[in-house]
C-alpha positions in Angstrom: 44.9 -7.6 11.4 42.2 -9.7 13.1 43.5 -11.3 16.3 41.8 -14.6 17.0 42.0 -14.7 20.7 41.9 -11.1 21.7 38.9 -8.7 21.6 38.5 -5.9 19.3 35.9 -3.3 18.5 33.0 -3.9 16.1 30.0 -1.9 15.1 26.6 -3.5 14.5 24.5 -1.2 12.3 20.6 -1.3 12.4 17.7 0.8 11.4 17.1 3.7 13.6 14.9 3.0 16.6 16.1 -0.6 16.8 19.2 0.4 18.8 17.8 -0.3 22.2 16.7 -3.8 21.1 20.0 -4.5 19.4 22.0 -3.5 22.5 19.9 -5.9 24.7 20.4 -8.6 22.0 24.2 -8.2 22.0 24.3 -8.3 25.8 22.4 -11.4 25.6 25.0 -12.9 23.3 27.7 -12.2 26.0 29.8 -9.6 24.2 31.4 -6.8 26.2 31.7 -3.0 26.1 28.2 -2.6 24.5 27.1 1.0 23.8 24.5 2.5 21.7 24.8 5.1 19.2 22.6 6.4 16.3 21.6 3.6 13.9 23.8 1.0 15.6 25.7 -0.4 18.6 29.4 -0.7 19.3 30.8 -3.8 21.1 33.9 -5.7 21.7 34.3 -9.4 20.9 36.7 -12.2 20.0 36.7 -13.6 16.5 34.5 -16.5 17.8 32.0 -14.1 19.4 31.9 -12.1 16.1 31.0 -15.3 14.3 28.2 -15.9 16.7 26.8 -12.4 16.4 26.7 -12.7 12.5 24.9 -15.9 12.8 22.4 -15.1 15.7 21.6 -11.4 15.3 18.0 -10.9 14.2 18.2 -7.2 14.4 21.5 -6.0 12.9 22.1 -5.0 9.3 25.8 -5.2 9.2 28.7 -6.1 11.4 31.5 -3.7 10.7 35.2 -4.0 11.8 36.7 -0.4 12.0 40.3 -0.4 10.8 40.8 3.4 10.5 39.4 6.4 12.1 40.9 9.8 11.3 40.0 13.3 10.7 39.7 14.1 7.2 38.1 16.9 5.4 39.2 16.7 1.7 39.3 14.2 -1.0 43.1 14.2 -0.7 42.8 13.4 3.0 40.5 10.5 2.2 42.8 9.1 -0.4 45.8 9.4 2.0 44.0 7.7 4.9 42.9 4.8 2.7 46.3 4.4 1.1 48.1 4.2 4.5 45.9 1.1 5.6 47.9 -2.2 5.5 45.4 -3.8 3.1 47.5 -6.8 2.4 46.9 -7.8 6.1 43.3 -8.3 5.4 42.8 -9.7 2.0 44.7 -10.7 -1.1 45.0 -8.9 -4.3 43.2 -11.7 -6.1 40.0 -10.9 -4.3 37.4 -8.5 -5.8 35.9 -5.8 -3.7 33.5 -2.9 -3.5 33.2 0.3 -1.5 30.1 1.3 0.3 30.3 5.0 1.0 28.0 6.8 3.4 27.8 10.4 4.4 29.2 13.8 3.1 30.9 17.0 4.3 31.5 20.4 2.8 34.4 19.0 0.7 33.0 15.7 -0.3 29.3 16.0 -1.3 28.9 12.9 -3.6 29.1 9.4 -2.2 30.1 8.0 -5.6 33.0 10.4 -5.6 34.0 9.4 -2.1 33.7 5.7 -3.0 35.9 6.3 -6.1 38.7 7.9 -4.0 38.9 5.0 -1.6 38.7 2.5 -4.4 41.6 4.2 -6.1 43.7 4.3 -3.0 43.1 0.4 -2.5 44.0 -0.3 -6.0 47.2 1.9 -5.9 48.1 0.2 -2.6 48.2 -3.3 -4.2 49.8 -2.0 -7.4 52.7 -0.5 -5.5 53.2 -3.4 -3.2 52.1 -6.5 -5.3 52.4 -5.1 -8.7 48.8 -6.5 -9.2 45.4 -4.9 -8.8 42.4 -6.3 -7.2 39.0 -6.3 -9.3 36.0 -4.4 -8.6 32.6 -6.3 -8.3 29.5 -4.2 -7.4 27.2 -7.2 -7.2 29.0 -10.2 -5.7 32.2 -8.9 -4.0 34.5 -11.1 -2.0 35.1 -8.0 0.3 33.0 -5.1 1.2 34.6 -1.9 2.5 32.5 0.5 4.4 33.3 4.1 4.6 31.3 6.5 6.8 32.1 10.2 6.6 31.0 12.9 9.0 32.1 16.5 9.4 34.4 15.4 12.2 36.1 12.2 10.8 36.1 9.3 8.4 35.7 5.8 9.6 36.8 3.0 7.2 35.6 -0.5 8.1 35.6 -4.0 6.7 32.1 -5.3 6.4 32.1 -8.8 8.2 28.6 -9.6 7.2 28.8 -9.0 3.4 25.3 -8.6 2.4 23.0 -7.1 4.9 22.2 -9.5 7.6 18.4 -8.7 7.3 18.6 -10.8 4.1 18.4 -14.2 5.6 18.3 -16.0 2.3 14.8 -17.4 2.4 12.8 -14.5 0.9 13.4 -14.2 -2.9 9.7 -13.5 -3.6 7.6 -10.8 -1.9 4.6 -8.6 -2.2 4.3 -4.9 -2.9 5.3 -3.6 0.4 7.3 -6.2 2.5 8.7 -5.7 5.9 12.3 -6.2 6.2 13.2 -9.3 8.2 15.0 -7.5 11.0 12.0 -5.0 11.5 9.7 -8.0 11.6 11.9 -9.5 14.2 11.8 -6.2 16.2 8.1 -6.2 16.2 8.1 -9.7 17.5 10.5 -8.7 20.2 8.3 -5.8 21.3 5.3 -7.9 21.4 7.3 -10.3 23.7 6.8 -13.3 21.4 10.0 -15.2 22.6 8.8 -14.7 26.3 5.3 -16.0 25.4 6.7 -19.1 23.7 9.2 -19.8 26.7 6.3 -19.4 29.2 4.0 -21.7 27.2 6.9 -24.3 27.0 7.4 -24.2 30.7 3.7 -24.7 31.4 3.5 -27.6 28.9 1.0 -25.5 26.8 0.7 -24.6 23.2 0.4 -21.0 22.0 -0.5 -19.6 18.6 0.5 -16.7 16.4 -1.8 -15.5 13.8 -1.3 -13.0 11.0 -4.6 -12.3 9.0 -2.8 -10.1 6.5 0.4 -12.2 6.2 1.5 -11.1 2.7 4.7 -12.8 1.8 4.9 -14.4 5.3 8.0 -12.5 6.8 6.5 -12.1 10.2 5.4 -15.7 10.4 8.8 -17.0 9.4 10.6 -14.8 11.8 8.2 -16.0 14.5 9.0 -19.6 13.7 12.7 -19.0 13.6 12.5 -17.5 17.2 10.3 -20.2 18.5 12.8 -22.9 17.2 15.7 -20.8 18.3 17.1 -21.2 14.7 19.8 -18.6 14.2 18.9 -16.6 11.0 22.4 -16.6 9.8 22.3 -20.4 9.3 20.1 -19.8 6.2 22.6 -17.6 4.5 25.2 -19.0 2.0 27.9 -16.4 2.4 29.4 -13.9 4.8 31.9 -11.1 4.3 34.6 -12.4 6.6 35.1 -15.7 4.6 37.5 -14.3 2.2 39.7 -12.4 4.8 43.1 -13.8 5.4 42.6 -14.2 9.1 39.3 -16.1 8.7 39.5 -19.3 10.7 37.6 -21.9 8.7 37.9 -24.6 11.4 36.6 -22.2 14.2 33.8 -21.1 11.9 32.5 -24.5 11.2 32.7 -25.3 15.0 30.7 -22.2 15.9 28.1 -23.0 13.1 27.8 -26.5 14.5 27.3 -25.3 18.0 24.7 -22.7 17.1 22.8 -25.2 15.0 22.8 -27.7 17.9 20.9 -25.1 20.0 17.9 -25.2 17.6 14.8 -26.8 18.9 12.5 -29.2 17.0 9.5 -27.7 15.2 7.8 -31.1 15.4 7.4 -30.9 19.2 3.8 -31.4 20.3 3.9 -28.0 22.0 5.5 -26.0 19.2 3.5 -22.9 18.4 0.7 -23.0 15.9 1.6 -20.6 13.3 -1.0 -19.5 10.8 -1.4 -16.7 8.2 -4.1 -15.6 5.9 -4.4 -13.2 3.0 -7.0 -12.4 0.5 -4.4 -12.2 -2.3 -3.6 -15.8 -3.6 -0.8 -14.6 -5.7 1.1 -13.0 -2.7 0.4 -16.3 -0.8 2.2 -18.2 -3.4 5.2 -16.0 -2.6 4.7 -16.8 1.1 4.6 -20.5 0.5 7.8 -20.3 -1.5 9.6 -18.3 1.2 8.4 -20.7 3.9 9.7 -23.6 1.9 13.0 -21.9 1.4 13.3 -21.4 5.2 12.4 -25.2 5.7 9.5 -24.4 7.8 6.7 -25.8 5.7 5.6 -28.3 8.4 5.1 -25.7 11.0 3.7 -22.6 9.1 0.3 -22.7 7.4 -1.0 -20.1 5.2 -4.4 -20.0 3.3 -6.4 -17.6 1.1 -9.0 -15.8 3.3 -10.7 -12.5 3.3 -10.5 -10.5 6.6 -14.3 -10.6 7.0 -14.1 -14.4 7.3 -11.6 -14.5 10.0 -12.1 -16.8 13.0 -9.9 -18.1 15.8 -8.5 -21.6 14.8 -10.6 -24.4 16.4 -8.1 -26.3 18.6 -8.8 -27.3 22.1 -5.1 -27.1 23.1 -4.9 -23.4 22.2 -5.9 -21.1 25.1 -4.1 -18.0 24.2 -1.9 -16.5 21.5 -0.7 -13.4 19.6 -2.4 -11.9 16.6 0.2 -9.6 14.8 -0.2 -8.0 11.5 1.0 -5.1 9.3 -2.2 -3.9 7.6 -2.0 -1.6 4.7 -2.4 2.0 5.6 -2.6 3.8 2.3 -0.9 6.8 0.9 -3.6 8.5 -1.1 -6.7 10.1 0.5 -9.2 7.6 -1.0 -7.1 4.6 0.1 -7.0 5.8 3.6 -10.7 6.3 3.8 -11.5 2.8 2.3 -9.2 1.2 4.8 -11.1 2.7 7.8 -13.7 -0.2 7.3 -10.9 -2.8 7.3 -9.4 -1.6 10.6 -12.9 -1.3 12.1 -13.7 -4.8 10.9 -10.3 -6.1 12.4 -11.1 -4.5 15.8 -14.5 -6.0 15.8 -13.2 -9.5 14.9 -10.6 -9.7 17.4 -13.0 -8.7 20.1 -15.4 -11.3 19.0 -12.9 -14.1 18.6 -9.7 -13.6 20.6 -10.7 -13.0 24.2 -7.5 -13.7 26.4 -5.2 -13.1 23.4 -2.8 -10.2 22.7 -3.0 -8.2 19.4 -0.1 -6.3 17.9 -0.8 -3.9 15.0 2.0 -2.2 13.1 0.9 0.7 10.9 2.2 3.8 9.4 -1.2 5.7 10.1 -2.1 6.1 13.7 -5.6 7.4 12.8 -6.4 4.1 11.1 -5.3 2.1 14.2 -7.7 4.2 16.3 -10.4 3.0 14.1 -10.1 -0.5 15.8 -11.6 1.1 18.9 -9.2 -0.7 21.2 -7.2 0.8 24.1 -3.4 0.1 23.6 -1.6 -1.2 26.7 1.8 -0.1 25.0 2.9 1.6 21.8 6.5 1.6 20.1 7.8 3.9 17.6 9.7 2.5 14.4 10.8 3.7 11.0 9.6 1.5 8.3 12.0 2.7 5.6 11.5 6.5 5.8 7.8 6.2 7.2 7.0 7.0 10.9 5.3 3.8 12.1 3.9 2.7 15.3 3.3 -0.8 16.9 0.2 -0.8 19.1 -0.3 -3.8 21.5 -3.7 -4.5 23.0 -4.8 -7.0 25.5 -8.1 -8.5 24.5 -10.2 -9.0 27.6 -13.9 -8.5 28.3 -13.5 -5.3 30.4 -14.9 -1.8 29.8 -11.5 -0.6 31.3 -9.7 -2.2 28.3 -12.2 -2.2 25.4 -14.0 0.8 23.9 -17.1 -0.9 22.5 -18.6 0.2 19.3 -21.6 2.3 19.7 -24.8 1.5 17.7 -25.5 4.8 15.9 -29.2 3.8 15.2 -29.9 3.4 18.9 -28.1 6.5 20.4 -29.7 10.0 20.3 -29.1 12.4 17.5 -26.9 15.4 18.1 -28.1 18.8 17.0 -26.1 18.7 13.8 -27.1 15.2 12.9 -30.8 16.2 13.6 -30.5 19.0 11.0 -28.9 16.7 8.4 -31.6 14.0 9.0 -34.5 16.4 8.7 -32.9 17.7 5.3 -32.5 14.1 4.0 -36.2 13.4 4.7 -37.2 16.7 3.1 -35.2 16.0 0.0 -36.5 12.4 -0.1 -40.1 13.7 -0.1 -39.2 16.3 -2.9 -37.7 13.7 -5.2 -40.3 10.9 -4.6 -42.7 11.8 -7.3 -40.0 12.3 -10.0 -38.1 9.1 -8.9 -41.3 6.8 -9.2 -42.3 8.4 -12.6 -38.8 7.8 -14.2 -38.1 4.5 -12.4 -34.9 5.8 -10.8 -33.4 3.8 -8.1 -29.9 5.4 -8.0 -29.9 9.1 -7.3 -28.4 11.8 -5.1 -30.3 12.8 -2.0 -28.0 15.3 -0.4 -25.2 17.4 -1.7 -23.7 19.6 1.1 -27.1 21.2 1.6 -26.0 22.3 5.0 -22.4 23.8 4.3 -20.9 22.7 7.7 -21.9 19.1 6.8 -20.1 18.8 3.5 -20.9 15.5 2.0 -22.7 14.0 -1.0 -25.2 11.1 -0.2 -26.1 8.9 -3.1 -28.8 6.1 -2.9 -28.1 2.8 -4.8 -31.2 0.6 -4.2 -31.0 0.0 -0.4 -27.4 1.1 -0.1 -26.2 4.6 0.9 -23.0 5.9 -0.5 -21.8 8.8 1.7 -18.9 10.9 0.3 -17.3 13.4 2.6 -15.9 16.3 0.9 -12.4 16.9 2.2 -12.4 19.5 5.0 -10.3 22.6 4.3 -6.9 22.6 6.2 -8.1 25.4 8.5 -10.8 23.1 9.9 -9.8 21.1 13.1 -9.7 17.5 11.8 -11.3 16.2 14.9 -14.2 18.5 14.3 -14.4 17.3 10.7 -14.5 13.7 11.9 -17.3 14.4 14.4 -19.3 16.1 11.7 -18.9 13.2 9.4 -19.9 10.9 12.2 -23.1 13.0 12.5 -23.8 12.6 8.7 -23.4 8.8 9.0 -25.7 8.9 12.1 -28.2 11.0 10.4 -28.4 8.8 7.3 -28.9 5.7 9.4 -31.7 7.4 11.3 -33.5 9.1 8.4 -33.7 5.9 6.2 -33.9 3.4 9.0 -31.0 1.6 7.4 -28.6 -0.9 8.8 -25.2 0.4 9.3 -23.7 -2.3 7.0 -25.6 -0.6 4.1 -23.8 2.7 4.7 -20.6 3.1 2.7 -18.6 6.1 3.9 -15.8 7.7 1.9 -13.8 11.0 1.9 -12.9 12.6 -1.4 -12.0 15.9 -3.0 -14.8 18.0 -4.7 -13.4 17.5 -8.2 -13.3 14.1 -10.0 -10.4 14.8 -12.3 -8.2 11.6 -12.8 -9.4 10.4 -9.2 -12.3 8.9 -10.8 -10.0 6.1 -12.1 -8.1 5.6 -8.8 -8.6 2.3 -7.1 -8.8 2.0 -3.2 -8.0 -1.7 -2.6 -9.1 -4.9 -4.0 -8.8 -6.7 -7.4 -12.0 -6.6 -9.6 -14.3 -9.4 -8.6 -18.0 -10.1 -9.2 -18.6 -10.6 -5.5 -17.8 -6.8 -4.9 -20.6 -5.6 -7.3 -24.1 -4.5 -6.5 -26.5 -4.8 -9.5 -28.7 -1.8 -10.0 -31.2 -0.7 -12.6 -31.2 2.5 -14.6 -34.3 2.7 -17.0 -34.2 -0.6 -18.7 -30.4 -1.2 -18.2 -28.8 -3.5 -15.6 -25.6 -2.0 -14.4 -22.8 -3.1 -11.8 -21.7 -0.7 -9.2 -19.0 -1.1 -6.6 -19.5 1.1 -3.5 -16.4 0.2 -1.6 -13.2 -0.2 -3.6 -13.0 2.9 -5.9 -13.3 6.6 -5.4 -16.3 6.4 -7.8 -18.9 3.7 -8.0 -18.8 2.9 -11.8 -21.9 5.0 -12.5 -21.7 8.8 -12.7 -25.3 9.7 -11.6 -25.1 13.3 -12.9 -24.9 11.8 -16.5 -28.1 10.0 -16.2 -30.1 12.5 -18.4 -27.4 12.4 -21.1 -27.4 8.6 -21.0 -31.2 8.7 -21.6 -30.9 11.2 -24.4 -28.4 9.0 -26.2 -30.6 6.0 -25.7 -33.5 7.8 -27.3 -31.4 9.1 -30.3 -29.2 6.2 -31.2 -31.6 3.9 -33.0 -29.8 2.6 -36.2 -26.8 4.7 -35.6 -23.0 4.0 -35.1 -22.1 5.2 -31.6 -18.5 6.2 -30.2 -18.0 6.4 -26.5 -14.5 8.0 -25.7 -13.1 7.7 -22.1 -15.9 5.3 -21.7 -15.1 4.3 -18.0 -17.5 1.3 -17.4 -19.4 1.9 -20.6 -22.8 2.5 -19.0 -23.7 4.9 -21.8 -22.7 2.3 -24.4 -25.0 -0.2 -22.6 -27.9 2.3 -23.0 -26.9 2.9 -26.6 -26.9 -0.9 -27.4 -30.3 -1.3 -25.5 -31.6 1.7 -27.5 -31.0 0.0 -30.8 -27.5 1.4 -32.0 -26.5 -0.4 -35.1 -22.9 -0.6 -33.5 -20.7 1.0 -31.0 -17.1 1.5 -30.1 -16.0 2.2 -26.5 -12.5 3.3 -25.8 -10.5 3.6 -22.5 -6.9 3.1 -21.2 -7.9 1.0 -18.1 -8.1 -2.8 -18.2 -9.9 -2.8 -14.9 -12.8 -0.7 -16.3 -13.0 -2.4 -19.6 -13.3 -5.7 -17.8 -16.1 -4.0 -15.7 -17.7 -2.9 -18.9 -17.5 -6.4 -20.2 -19.4 -7.5 -17.2 -22.1 -4.8 -17.9 -22.5 -6.0 -21.5 -22.9 -9.6 -20.3 -25.6 -8.5 -17.8 -27.6 -7.0 -20.6 -26.8 -9.7 -23.2 -25.1 -7.2 -25.5 -23.4 -8.6 -28.6 -19.7 -7.8 -28.2 -19.1 -8.3 -31.9 -21.3 -5.3 -32.8 -20.5 -3.4 -29.6 -16.7 -3.5 -29.2 -14.6 -2.5 -26.2 -11.1 -1.1 -27.0 -8.2 -0.6 -24.8 -6.2 2.5 -26.1 -5.1 5.9 -25.4 -8.2 7.8 -26.6 -6.0 10.7 -28.1 -3.9 8.4 -30.1 -6.8 6.2 -31.1 -8.6 9.3 -32.4 -5.7 10.3 -34.6 -5.5 6.8 -36.1 -9.3 6.2 -36.5 -10.7 6.2 -40.1 -14.2 5.2 -39.2 -17.3 7.5 -39.3 -19.9 7.8 -36.4 -23.3 9.2 -36.2 -23.4 9.8 -32.4 -20.3 10.5 -30.2 -20.0 10.9 -26.5 -16.8 12.7 -25.3 -16.4 12.9 -21.5 -12.6 13.2 -20.8 -11.1 13.4 -17.3 -10.0 16.9 -16.2 -6.5 15.7 -16.2 -4.7 12.4 -16.8 -1.0 11.4 -16.9 -1.4 7.7 -16.9 1.8 5.5 -16.6 0.3 3.4 -19.6 0.8 6.2 -22.0 3.3 9.1 -22.7 0.3 11.3 -23.5 -0.7 14.0 -20.8 -4.2 15.1 -21.1 -5.4 18.6 -19.9 -9.1 19.1 -20.8 -9.0 22.9 -20.8 -5.8 22.9 -22.9 -6.7 19.9 -25.2 -10.5 20.2 -25.7 -10.1 22.0 -29.0 -8.0 19.1 -30.5 -10.4 16.5 -29.2 -13.5 18.2 -30.3 -12.1 19.0 -33.9 -11.0 15.4 -34.4 -14.3 14.0 -33.2 -16.2 16.4 -35.5 -13.9 15.0 -38.4 -15.1 11.6 -37.6 -18.9 12.6 -37.2 -21.2 12.1 -40.1 -22.8 15.2 -41.6 -26.1 14.9 -39.7 -24.4 13.3 -36.6 -24.2 14.6 -33.0 -21.3 15.0 -30.7 -22.0 15.3 -26.9 -19.0 16.9 -25.0 -19.1 17.1 -21.2 -16.6 18.1 -18.5 -16.6 18.4 -14.8 -13.9 21.0 -14.7 -15.7 23.8 -12.8 -13.4 26.5 -14.2 -13.7 25.2 -17.7 -14.2 27.8 -20.5 -14.9 26.5 -24.1 -12.9 28.2 -26.8 -14.8 30.7 -28.8 -13.2 29.4 -32.0 -15.0 26.1 -31.6 -18.4 27.8 -31.0 -17.9 29.8 -34.3 -16.9 26.7 -36.4 -19.8 24.4 -35.5 -23.4 24.6 -34.5 -23.1 24.4 -30.6 -25.8 24.3 -28.0 -25.1 24.4 -24.3 -27.4 21.7 -22.9 -26.0 21.7 -19.3 -29.3 22.5 -17.6 -31.2 20.0 -19.8 -28.7 17.3 -18.6 -29.5 17.8 -14.9 -32.3 15.9 -13.2 -34.1 17.1 -10.1 -31.5 15.4 -7.7 -28.7 17.6 -9.2 -30.6 20.9 -9.5 -28.9 22.4 -6.5 -25.5 21.6 -7.8 -25.5 23.2 -11.3 -21.8 23.0 -11.5 -21.5 19.2 -11.3 -20.7 19.2 -15.1 -21.0 21.2 -18.2 -22.3 19.8 -21.5 -22.6 20.9 -25.1 -24.2 19.5 -28.1 -22.2 19.8 -31.4 -23.4 19.5 -35.0 -22.0 20.4 -38.4 
């Protein structure tokens, strides 16, 4: 039974690595016997102090009141221990409840089974004593029972918080990867945000906090709650203790009133300036909704803005502040490489704009944080869910001891390796120049791992240079690989006397496979495109946001062949990607064309390519469909077909799994059924180990045209693709 005026033991749970901060917070609240353990802190408190902890804690997940702690190894032990608890002392049988079970041992390996045994014991207890059974409610229970099982003992507690305390009540909308509220608060504590606010208040100054990638606004809202000393629990509608028999409603209302009275006005002239930006307007709508829920609309401002446009707010009263953000850090290789530019840009901008400020960057990828080229004054380790993450804090001052300035590659001398790469680039450029001018080619490959130690492909798109580093083998030291890639970038700038902004670096695997369709970052927008010309076609490429650019340069000769053969014919382009071959077919005089792909993004891209070339979309249609299923249903004949499937595809948009080696016979046979008697099918694949089935070769007239579909810029890499011509 809960005693109102005496202290008893509670346990405040929290995410791992927040224990030290939570211990300090509880000590600040004035509770006693505070001691850390894994994922939480024990403390002693009166009922009144427990109410205050539930209201005020910014870091705890749950406040648990242990009511039984015994050794128990078997399911029978667990049932016995739970049955012996005087449950009627805590809540009435007309309350509904749920059991949260954590842990396992050699005898109880399933948490659902463990929870069921405790639930059965509680129900049997009330049936025996009251001849009534309480109900179970897994979603909105009156009472939560927490059971923690270890090899040594079982601890049964009543959850005084109910729902996790990190759910303040303001965030019912969020982006793709939101920070939990108590983790956001922990970051602010480590960045000493409360101390900064207090110091500015004492000095009669105004401080600012900025988040240039604010997402759904969690960090900004937590910062405002701290600055206003608003207890986060005041935003909640319900706590677990409110249905307990010993809950003191009068005392609870008194505590709430007292805690609320300690809040500060957010309309004070020196209240911090709190501003957030994000390039995603959809996510910002969530942020504004959450800010309104937290009743902080008048002190938090968010706006749509790309990172490249970030500047310090113009306000003469703001002399210093804190920039804090949780930038994306990617999971796939291509994402990580694309994000390097964002981190470099962020580092450059804070050095330009925020002298005298402090910057706190929270990321699950330390290597990306290093790209900011700032020297951290302190670092703190956290777990963001299961992800090992780090908060790096930088003081932005104009001092060589603190900042590691960006080097200008164009002005620094070439290393021996960079010199070799630069010389090879110039040699290749001279070799390709006559062919390039004759054909009118402005997008081409100028280097493809010519020097094995410097493994990259360098493609030129007008005056831009797309540098794709092939992923280094695992036995190659990553630091050495990174230095070599820096040499490649340096050599490219030097050889072509290019501005560094025109160099677009990426890291990727050698095979395209399904990766050709993987996105690196942003939504499809026309501002992200570069217009290039290929023969008489205008095509849009994107050099920054996708693993591939929207234009496979190695297929240039095949596109030219199609354009020369398609006059008056019906053309089918399967797995069309951005439909560049279809653009050439339309400009070459095709009677009609159908281009099929599963991706909305790439079909939208294809539509833009059509618009650039004034192509009639009635005669030249774009179809979103699974190509395999579409082929099975198609009853139309075609005179010319291009079939260029990915190596492997298991898109979530379809149940069909494509393996080009396994499925090429089925695809080719069905295409040949749709091909008119005098028609031509071009089949291409970039799978280096691909072997065409002999049955196919015997059934149709087949010609291997691989070497005829390689221009001089791909002569060194004859394995870039394989291509066949099929006729009846």
